[in-house]
PLY file of the C-alpha trace (Angstrom):
ply
format ascii 1.0
element vertex 112
property float x
property float y
property float z
element edge 111
property int vertex1
property int vertex2
end_header
0.00 0.00 0.00
1.00 3.61 -0.55
0.19 6.87 1.20
-0.12 9.94 -1.00
0.12 13.38 0.62
-0.63 16.49 -1.43
-0.01 20.14 -0.52
-1.72 22.56 -2.91
-3.32 26.01 -2.97
-6.76 26.07 -1.33
-8.46 27.06 -4.58
-7.35 23.79 -6.27
-8.68 21.27 -3.71
-12.18 21.10 -5.22
-10.75 20.25 -8.65
-8.60 17.51 -7.14
-11.36 15.89 -5.08
-13.74 16.01 -8.07
-11.09 14.40 -10.28
-10.61 11.62 -7.71
-14.36 11.09 -7.40
-14.92 11.06 -11.19
-11.95 8.79 -11.90
-13.70 5.68 -10.63
-10.49 4.75 -8.80
-11.73 5.71 -5.35
-14.56 3.65 -3.89
-14.71 5.26 -0.49
-17.65 3.20 0.75
-16.02 -0.15 -0.06
-12.48 0.84 0.93
-11.14 -0.23 -2.45
-8.82 1.62 -4.81
-7.97 4.77 -2.95
-9.55 5.29 0.44
-9.17 7.04 3.79
-9.19 10.38 1.98
-8.53 13.28 4.34
-8.59 16.96 3.45
-7.43 19.62 5.88
-6.42 23.24 5.83
-2.80 23.88 6.78
-0.49 26.85 7.15
2.86 26.87 5.39
5.56 29.08 6.85
7.58 31.54 4.79
6.61 33.97 2.13
4.95 33.62 -1.24
5.93 35.23 -4.52
2.32 36.41 -4.60
1.78 38.75 -1.61
-1.99 38.27 -2.00
-1.62 34.67 -0.77
0.33 35.59 2.33
-1.35 36.04 5.71
-0.09 36.68 9.20
-0.76 33.94 11.75
-1.42 35.30 15.21
-0.84 31.80 16.65
2.56 31.40 15.02
3.56 35.08 14.86
4.76 34.39 11.33
3.83 35.06 7.75
2.02 32.00 6.39
0.28 30.75 3.29
-2.98 28.82 3.67
-2.91 25.56 1.73
-4.93 22.38 1.44
-3.46 19.06 2.50
-4.98 15.93 1.00
-3.99 12.47 2.22
-5.11 9.12 0.89
-4.21 5.45 0.96
-4.08 3.37 -2.22
-2.93 0.09 -3.68
0.67 0.11 -4.97
-0.45 -0.24 -8.59
-2.65 2.89 -8.38
-0.04 5.28 -6.95
1.41 6.48 -10.27
-2.01 6.84 -11.89
-3.42 8.78 -8.93
-0.33 10.98 -8.76
-0.74 11.87 -12.44
-4.46 12.56 -11.99
-3.82 14.80 -8.97
-1.03 16.65 -10.78
-3.30 17.50 -13.70
-6.21 18.57 -11.48
-4.01 20.70 -9.19
-2.16 22.66 -11.87
-2.41 26.42 -11.57
-0.24 27.41 -14.52
2.44 28.72 -12.17
5.67 27.03 -11.17
5.69 25.55 -7.68
1.93 25.10 -7.30
2.34 22.36 -4.72
3.88 19.05 -3.76
2.91 15.40 -3.93
4.63 12.90 -1.65
4.26 9.13 -2.09
5.35 6.82 0.72
5.28 3.09 1.35
3.08 1.90 4.18
4.92 -0.77 6.12
1.93 -1.88 8.13
-1.74 -1.00 8.50
-3.95 -2.33 11.30
-7.72 -1.91 11.07
-9.28 -1.22 14.45
-12.35 -3.45 14.92
0 1
1 2
2 3
3 4
4 5
5 6
6 7
7 8
8 9
9 10
10 11
11 12
12 13
13 14
14 15
15 16
16 17
17 18
18 19
19 20
20 21
21 22
22 23
23 24
24 25
25 26
26 27
27 28
28 29
29 30
30 31
31 32
32 33
33 34
34 35
35 36
36 37
37 38
38 39
39 40
40 41
41 42
42 43
43 44
44 45
45 46
46 47
47 48
48 49
49 50
50 51
51 52
52 53
53 54
54 55
55 56
56 57
57 58
58 59
59 60
60 61
61 62
62 63
63 64
64 65
65 66
66 67
67 68
68 69
69 70
70 71
71 72
72 73
73 74
74 75
75 76
76 77
77 78
78 79
79 80
80 81
81 82
82 83
83 84
84 85
85 86
86 87
87 88
88 89
89 90
90 91
91 92
92 93
93 94
94 95
95 96
96 97
97 98
98 99
99 100
100 101
101 102
102 103
103 104
104 105
105 106
106 107
107 108
108 109
109 110
110 111
């Protein structure tokens, strides 16, 4: 199994989740294909080339950029296909629009 983590601009998360849903590769109810999809809002430290994306976090006392973080689990054979699908859906036309990380899962234990 693989874990895919994606960090992208907030405005691209809807396109990515729709692409995953429409791909037919993610049967969330059956836990097949890609599953355990999590989307959260995160703050990335440091500045942006686009000052309009930058905010000041009172909690961190730092300049931050709000981004979306998507995490999912998939079968090994789907990782490359899902990575390509996410890349296309997340594109903004600007360099450095985000990151995709793919990791091996050594062990997964389902809690009964």
